[in-house]
Backbone bond lengths (Angstrom), bond angles and torsions (degrees), N, CA, C in turn:
res aa  C-N    CA-C-N  psi(-1)  N-CA   C-N-CA  omega(-1)  CA-C   N-CA-C  phi
1 M - - - 1.436 - - 1.521 108.06 -
2 C 1.330 115.15 143.24 1.462 118.99 176.65 1.522 108.61 -117.81
3 L 1.309 115.54 156.91 1.447 121.48 -179.71 1.512 108.92 -115.29
4 G 1.323 116.44 122.14 1.452 121.99 175.18 1.517 108.19 -106.33
5 V 1.311 116.96 133.60 1.458 122.08 -178.19 1.529 108.17 -113.75
6 P 1.339 117.26 130.67 1.465 119.17 179.71 1.518 112.45 -77.00
7 G 1.321 115.21 144.47 1.457 121.49 175.80 1.511 109.68 -149.47
8 Q 1.334 115.73 164.54 1.454 120.90 -178.83 1.525 109.89 -109.01
9 V 1.328 115.78 131.89 1.458 121.98 -179.40 1.528 108.92 -70.16
10 V 1.334 115.36 123.72 1.463 122.24 -179.11 1.528 110.70 -102.69
11 R 1.324 116.78 -35.53 1.463 121.88 -177.06 1.522 108.56 -151.08
12 I 1.327 116.43 145.82 1.462 121.68 175.65 1.520 108.22 -121.63
13 D 1.335 115.64 130.39 1.456 121.90 179.52 1.517 108.71 -116.82
14 E 1.324 116.63 115.17 1.462 120.27 176.22 1.526 108.96 -73.47
15 S 1.304 114.77 143.86 1.461 120.08 -179.04 1.515 109.55 -114.19
16 P 1.324 117.85 140.87 1.466 120.05 178.97 1.532 112.54 -66.00
17 V 1.328 118.63 -17.18 1.462 120.61 179.57 1.529 112.06 -99.39
18 G 1.339 117.17 6.59 1.452 120.83 175.64 1.512 116.01 88.14
19 M 1.313 118.32 5.10 1.469 121.81 179.58 1.528 107.29 -99.46
20 T 1.322 116.85 90.35 1.459 121.17 -178.01 1.522 109.98 -68.33
21 M 1.324 115.61 127.96 1.454 122.62 178.69 1.521 108.06 -118.08
22 G 1.316 115.94 161.81 1.451 119.05 178.14 1.511 111.14 -159.50
23 L 1.313 114.64 165.76 1.447 121.79 175.97 1.521 107.04 -96.70
24 V 1.346 116.38 124.87 1.458 121.96 -178.13 1.524 108.17 -120.56
25 S 1.336 115.17 135.24 1.465 121.47 -179.10 1.523 110.10 -99.99
26 F 1.318 114.73 128.91 1.458 122.77 175.87 1.525 106.65 -110.63
27 G 1.324 116.79 78.31 1.456 120.57 -179.09 1.512 113.26 63.69
28 G 1.317 117.65 33.69 1.463 121.28 179.30 1.511 113.74 106.38
29 V 1.326 118.21 -22.25 1.460 122.06 175.09 1.530 106.22 -88.49
30 T 1.336 117.66 120.84 1.461 119.98 -177.32 1.525 111.36 -106.32
31 K 1.323 114.36 145.31 1.464 121.56 179.98 1.525 109.00 -140.23
32 E 1.333 115.88 148.71 1.459 121.40 171.62 1.528 107.56 -76.13
33 I 1.320 116.81 126.44 1.460 122.80 -175.50 1.527 109.27 -129.93
34 C 1.315 116.61 142.55 1.456 121.55 174.88 1.532 108.54 -76.65
35 L 1.324 116.74 125.46 1.463 122.50 -179.11 1.526 112.55 -107.96
36 A 1.320 117.79 12.77 1.465 121.74 -175.66 1.523 113.17 -60.13
37 Y 1.340 118.03 -30.77 1.467 121.20 -178.38 1.522 113.09 -82.14
38 V 1.337 117.32 -8.38 1.467 121.47 179.09 1.534 109.47 -129.47
39 P 1.338 117.01 66.49 1.467 119.69 -175.98 1.527 113.29 -63.75
40 E 1.338 117.23 -18.08 1.466 120.80 179.77 1.523 113.15 -81.45
41 A 1.318 118.19 -9.17 1.468 122.08 -177.70 1.528 110.63 -68.78
42 V 1.332 114.50 139.82 1.467 121.51 176.33 1.527 108.06 -127.09
43 V 1.320 116.63 166.15 1.459 121.38 178.22 1.525 108.61 -56.03
44 G 1.343 115.40 131.55 1.458 121.57 -178.82 1.514 113.52 102.08
45 D 1.343 117.50 -20.04 1.464 121.77 178.06 1.518 110.53 -71.88
46 Y 1.326 115.29 156.91 1.458 121.82 173.44 1.523 108.03 -101.37
47 V 1.326 115.59 139.53 1.461 121.60 178.45 1.527 109.04 -130.35
48 L 1.314 115.44 154.22 1.457 122.08 175.57 1.527 106.79 -97.64
49 V 1.334 116.82 123.37 1.466 122.12 -172.17 1.522 110.47 -113.59
50 H 1.334 115.24 133.58 1.461 122.28 175.40 1.524 107.74 -132.76
51 V 1.313 117.22 124.27 1.473 126.14 -179.54 1.534 113.77 41.48
52 G 1.327 115.78 48.65 1.452 120.54 174.19 1.512 116.00 86.85
53 F 1.338 117.91 2.02 1.461 122.24 179.67 1.523 110.05 -120.58
54 A 1.327 117.28 129.25 1.457 120.51 171.39 1.521 105.87 -74.96
55 I 1.337 116.75 121.01 1.464 119.85 -174.46 1.522 113.18 -103.68
56 S 1.344 117.35 -15.10 1.465 120.18 174.18 1.511 109.78 -164.15
57 K 1.317 114.72 157.04 1.452 121.57 175.25 1.528 106.87 -93.17
58 I 1.337 117.59 137.09 1.457 121.62 179.95 1.528 108.67 -133.04
59 D 1.341 116.00 163.31 1.466 117.70 177.49 1.532 109.96 -88.33
60 E 1.321 116.03 167.68 1.462 121.33 -175.38 1.524 112.00 -61.86
61 D 1.338 117.29 -38.52 1.470 119.91 178.93 1.521 111.49 -61.19
62 H 1.328 116.60 -43.18 1.462 120.68 178.86 1.534 110.43 -65.29
63 A 1.334 116.29 -40.35 1.472 120.20 177.77 1.524 110.06 -58.86
64 N 1.324 116.96 -44.23 1.473 120.45 -179.88 1.524 111.83 -67.54
65 E 1.337 118.02 -35.39 1.471 121.28 175.76 1.523 110.60 -61.59
66 I 1.334 116.86 -41.53 1.467 120.93 179.54 1.519 109.92 -66.11
67 W 1.351 117.75 -44.63 1.465 120.83 177.97 1.525 110.45 -58.35
68 D 1.344 116.61 -43.08 1.466 120.27 179.27 1.524 111.15 -62.20
69 A 1.343 116.45 -42.62 1.468 120.05 179.30 1.529 111.00 -64.46
70 L 1.324 117.48 -42.72 1.472 120.82 178.62 1.526 110.56 -63.00
71 E 1.322 115.97 -39.87 1.458 119.85 178.80 1.530 110.86 -65.19
72 T 1.324 116.87 -43.02 1.462 121.72 178.58 1.524 111.41 -61.88
73 M 1.330 116.65 -37.60 1.463 121.44 -179.71 1.528 112.02 -76.75
74 G 1.322 117.49 -7.14 1.461 120.63 -179.29 1.508 113.42 80.38
75 E 1.316 117.84 16.84 1.464 121.23 -177.62 1.528 113.04 -80.74
76 L 1.322 117.58 -5.41 1.462 120.24 -179.24 1.516 112.11 -108.46
77 Q 1.323 117.18 20.58 1.463 121.49 -175.87 1.526 113.62 -82.87
78 A 1.309 117.91 -29.81 1.467 120.56 -176.65 1.526 110.16 -69.05
79 P 1.334 117.42 143.31 1.455 120.45 -177.90 1.526 113.63 -60.08
80 E 1.324 117.77 -27.34 1.456 119.64 -178.65 1.517 112.65 -87.35
81 S 1.332 118.16 -2.22 1.445 121.74 -179.65 1.522 110.71 -74.65
82 P 1.354 117.09 144.27 1.455 119.16 174.97 1.520 110.07 -67.52
83 T 1.320 116.02 161.02 1.456 120.31 179.08 1.510 110.00 -115.44
84 K 1.320 115.88 157.03 1.455 122.17 179.84 1.514 109.46 -64.88
85 A 1.315 115.75 133.97 1.455 120.44 177.27 1.514 109.71 -71.71
86 D 1.315 116.08 149.65 1.470 119.46 176.44 1.519 107.98 -65.46
87 A 1.305 116.46 133.42 1.466 122.03 -178.20 1.523 110.86 -95.52
88 S 1.313 118.18 32.66 1.463 120.28 -178.11 1.500 113.19 -82.40
């Protein structure tokens, strides 16, 4: 089983070698993520991330459903875990 964590694209950096990278926010914690598998993603979109790769684009409602499920499962208890973004 793999775990995909939702995040919001904050910045997209085009690469001269074709490996699009971007900054993705996981409730305020930002990480550099490979966006090559989701070329349609734009700043503000939500993506599902697994081991540093965005593997699909998702809508905000789906992202919040995943955060709720992770919280219910207790997967967000560790201090280093990302937190759910405010849905305001």
